C-alpha positions as CSV (number, residue, x, y, z in Angstrom):
1,M,-43.1,-106.3,-58.9
2,N,-43.8,-108.7,-61.8
3,D,-40.1,-109.1,-62.5
4,W,-39.7,-110.2,-58.8
5,R,-42.6,-112.6,-59.1
6,S,-41.2,-114.1,-62.3
7,L,-38.1,-115.1,-60.2
8,E,-40.7,-117.0,-58.0
9,R,-39.6,-115.2,-54.9
10,P,-42.2,-114.8,-52.1
11,V,-43.9,-111.4,-51.8
12,I,-45.4,-110.0,-48.6
13,H,-47.4,-106.9,-48.8
14,I,-47.6,-104.4,-45.9
15,R,-50.7,-102.3,-45.6
16,H,-50.8,-99.3,-43.3
17,S,-54.1,-99.0,-41.5
18,S,-53.8,-95.8,-39.5
19,R,-55.9,-95.4,-36.4
20,F,-56.2,-91.7,-37.1
21,A,-59.3,-90.8,-39.2
22,E,-57.6,-87.8,-40.9
23,S,-54.8,-90.0,-42.2
24,P,-54.9,-90.9,-45.9
25,Y,-53.8,-94.4,-44.7
26,H,-56.9,-94.8,-42.5
27,A,-59.3,-97.6,-43.8
28,D,-61.5,-94.8,-45.1
29,G,-58.6,-92.8,-46.5
30,S,-57.6,-92.2,-50.1
31,H,-54.3,-94.2,-49.9
32,F,-55.6,-97.3,-48.0
33,E,-56.0,-99.5,-51.0
34,F,-53.0,-100.9,-52.7
35,K,-52.0,-99.3,-56.0
36,A,-52.7,-101.6,-59.0
37,E,-49.0,-102.0,-59.8
38,V,-48.3,-103.6,-56.4
39,A,-51.6,-105.1,-55.5
40,P,-51.5,-108.6,-54.0
41,I,-52.2,-111.5,-56.4
42,D,-53.1,-115.1,-55.8
43,E,-52.0,-116.3,-52.4
44,E,-49.6,-113.4,-51.6
45,I,-49.6,-112.6,-47.9
46,V,-50.9,-109.2,-46.7
47,V,-49.8,-107.9,-43.3
48,T,-51.7,-105.0,-41.8
49,K,-49.8,-102.6,-39.6
50,R,-51.0,-99.8,-37.4
51,E,-47.6,-98.4,-36.5
52,N,-44.7,-97.1,-38.6
53,C,-42.9,-100.4,-38.4
54,A,-44.2,-103.6,-40.1
55,F,-42.9,-105.7,-37.2
56,I,-44.6,-103.9,-34.4
57,G,-48.0,-105.5,-33.4
58,T,-48.1,-107.7,-36.5
59,E,-47.5,-111.4,-37.4
60,L,-44.7,-110.4,-39.8
61,D,-41.8,-111.8,-37.8
62,S,-43.6,-115.1,-37.0
63,T,-44.6,-115.4,-40.7
64,L,-41.1,-115.0,-41.9
65,K,-39.7,-117.4,-39.4
66,R,-42.4,-120.0,-40.4
67,M,-41.3,-119.5,-44.0
68,Q,-37.6,-119.8,-42.9
69,I,-36.8,-116.4,-44.5
70,T,-33.8,-114.6,-43.1
71,E,-33.2,-112.1,-45.9
72,L,-35.6,-109.3,-47.0
73,V,-35.9,-106.9,-49.8
74,I,-37.8,-103.9,-48.6
75,A,-39.4,-101.7,-51.2
76,G,-42.1,-99.0,-51.1
77,V,-42.8,-95.7,-49.4
78,V,-41.9,-93.7,-47.4
79,T,-38.1,-94.2,-47.0
80,N,-37.8,-91.8,-44.1
81,H,-40.8,-93.3,-42.3
82,S,-42.1,-96.8,-42.6
83,V,-39.2,-98.1,-44.7
84,D,-36.7,-96.7,-42.2
85,A,-38.5,-98.1,-39.2
86,T,-39.1,-101.5,-40.6
87,T,-35.5,-101.7,-41.9
88,R,-34.0,-100.9,-38.5
89,I,-36.2,-103.2,-36.5
90,G,-35.8,-106.0,-39.1
91,A,-32.0,-105.7,-38.8
92,A,-32.3,-105.7,-35.0
93,L,-34.3,-108.9,-35.2
94,G,-31.5,-110.5,-37.2
95,Y,-32.8,-110.3,-40.8
96,R,-30.4,-109.4,-43.6
97,I,-32.0,-106.4,-45.3
98,L,-31.5,-105.4,-49.0
99,L,-32.8,-102.0,-49.8
100,P,-33.1,-101.2,-53.5
101,E,-32.7,-97.4,-53.8
102,D,-34.8,-97.3,-56.9
103,A,-37.7,-99.2,-55.3
104,T,-38.2,-96.8,-52.4
105,A,-39.3,-93.2,-52.3
106,A,-39.3,-90.2,-50.0
107,F,-41.1,-86.9,-50.0
108,A,-39.7,-83.4,-49.4
109,M,-39.3,-82.7,-45.7
110,P,-40.0,-79.3,-44.1
111,L,-37.7,-78.6,-41.2
112,R,-38.8,-76.9,-38.0
113,N,-37.2,-73.7,-39.2
114,G,-39.3,-73.6,-42.4
115,T,-36.5,-74.9,-44.7
116,L,-37.7,-77.5,-47.2
117,I,-35.4,-80.4,-48.0
118,A,-35.9,-81.8,-51.4
119,A,-37.3,-85.3,-51.7
120,E,-34.1,-86.6,-53.5
121,K,-31.9,-85.3,-50.7
122,V,-34.1,-86.8,-48.0
123,Q,-34.0,-90.1,-49.9
124,Q,-30.2,-90.1,-50.2
125,V,-29.6,-89.1,-46.5
126,F,-31.9,-91.8,-45.2
127,L,-30.4,-94.5,-47.6
128,H,-26.9,-93.4,-46.6
129,N,-27.8,-93.6,-42.9
130,L,-29.3,-97.2,-43.3
131,D,-26.5,-98.5,-45.6
132,G,-24.0,-100.7,-43.8
133,E,-25.3,-101.1,-40.3
134,Y,-28.9,-101.8,-41.0
135,A,-29.1,-102.7,-44.7
136,H,-27.3,-103.2,-47.9
137,V,-28.5,-100.4,-50.2
138,C,-28.4,-101.7,-53.8
139,H,-30.2,-101.3,-57.1
140,S,-33.2,-103.4,-58.2
141,R,-31.4,-104.5,-61.4
142,D,-28.8,-106.3,-59.2
143,L,-31.6,-108.2,-57.4
144,L,-33.5,-109.0,-60.5
145,S,-30.4,-110.3,-62.4
146,G,-30.8,-113.7,-60.7
147,N,-27.5,-113.3,-59.0
148,G,-29.0,-111.9,-55.8
149,P,-29.7,-113.8,-52.6
150,N,-32.8,-116.0,-52.0
151,T,-35.0,-113.3,-50.5
152,T,-38.6,-112.2,-50.0
153,S,-39.9,-108.8,-50.8
154,E,-42.0,-106.4,-48.8
155,T,-43.9,-103.6,-50.3
156,H,-45.0,-100.7,-48.1
157,Q,-47.9,-98.5,-49.2
């Protein structure tokens, strides 16, 4: 995060505020607060979402348009939930999405038949599915090299 900030690129933080009291992302839940490593600083924008997609029911799209941002770097968790949903809708809204594979994460996924798919396999399947049509999957070092596009970054908690 600090490397991105050092490039003087805007950062928009996405906070998930679940409406379900049992969710760890509920305002009273254990994962509601930002982790120290990605906590907003200074005047960075925080968008609070209640759905899996950061564009649904939020001011994210209007904020990006006001800032004249057309390209996004999406980072955070969970690749097969919020990152996937936000990437797909962002692309549908016309944003160019860059998705650094080393700045997103997935969890192991149990299938309905009881089989458990390892987190790394879930990560790779979802990244592969998004790459091309919805996003350009890349590596953070490519974006931080200074040769990348003029973009903003979203972090999902």
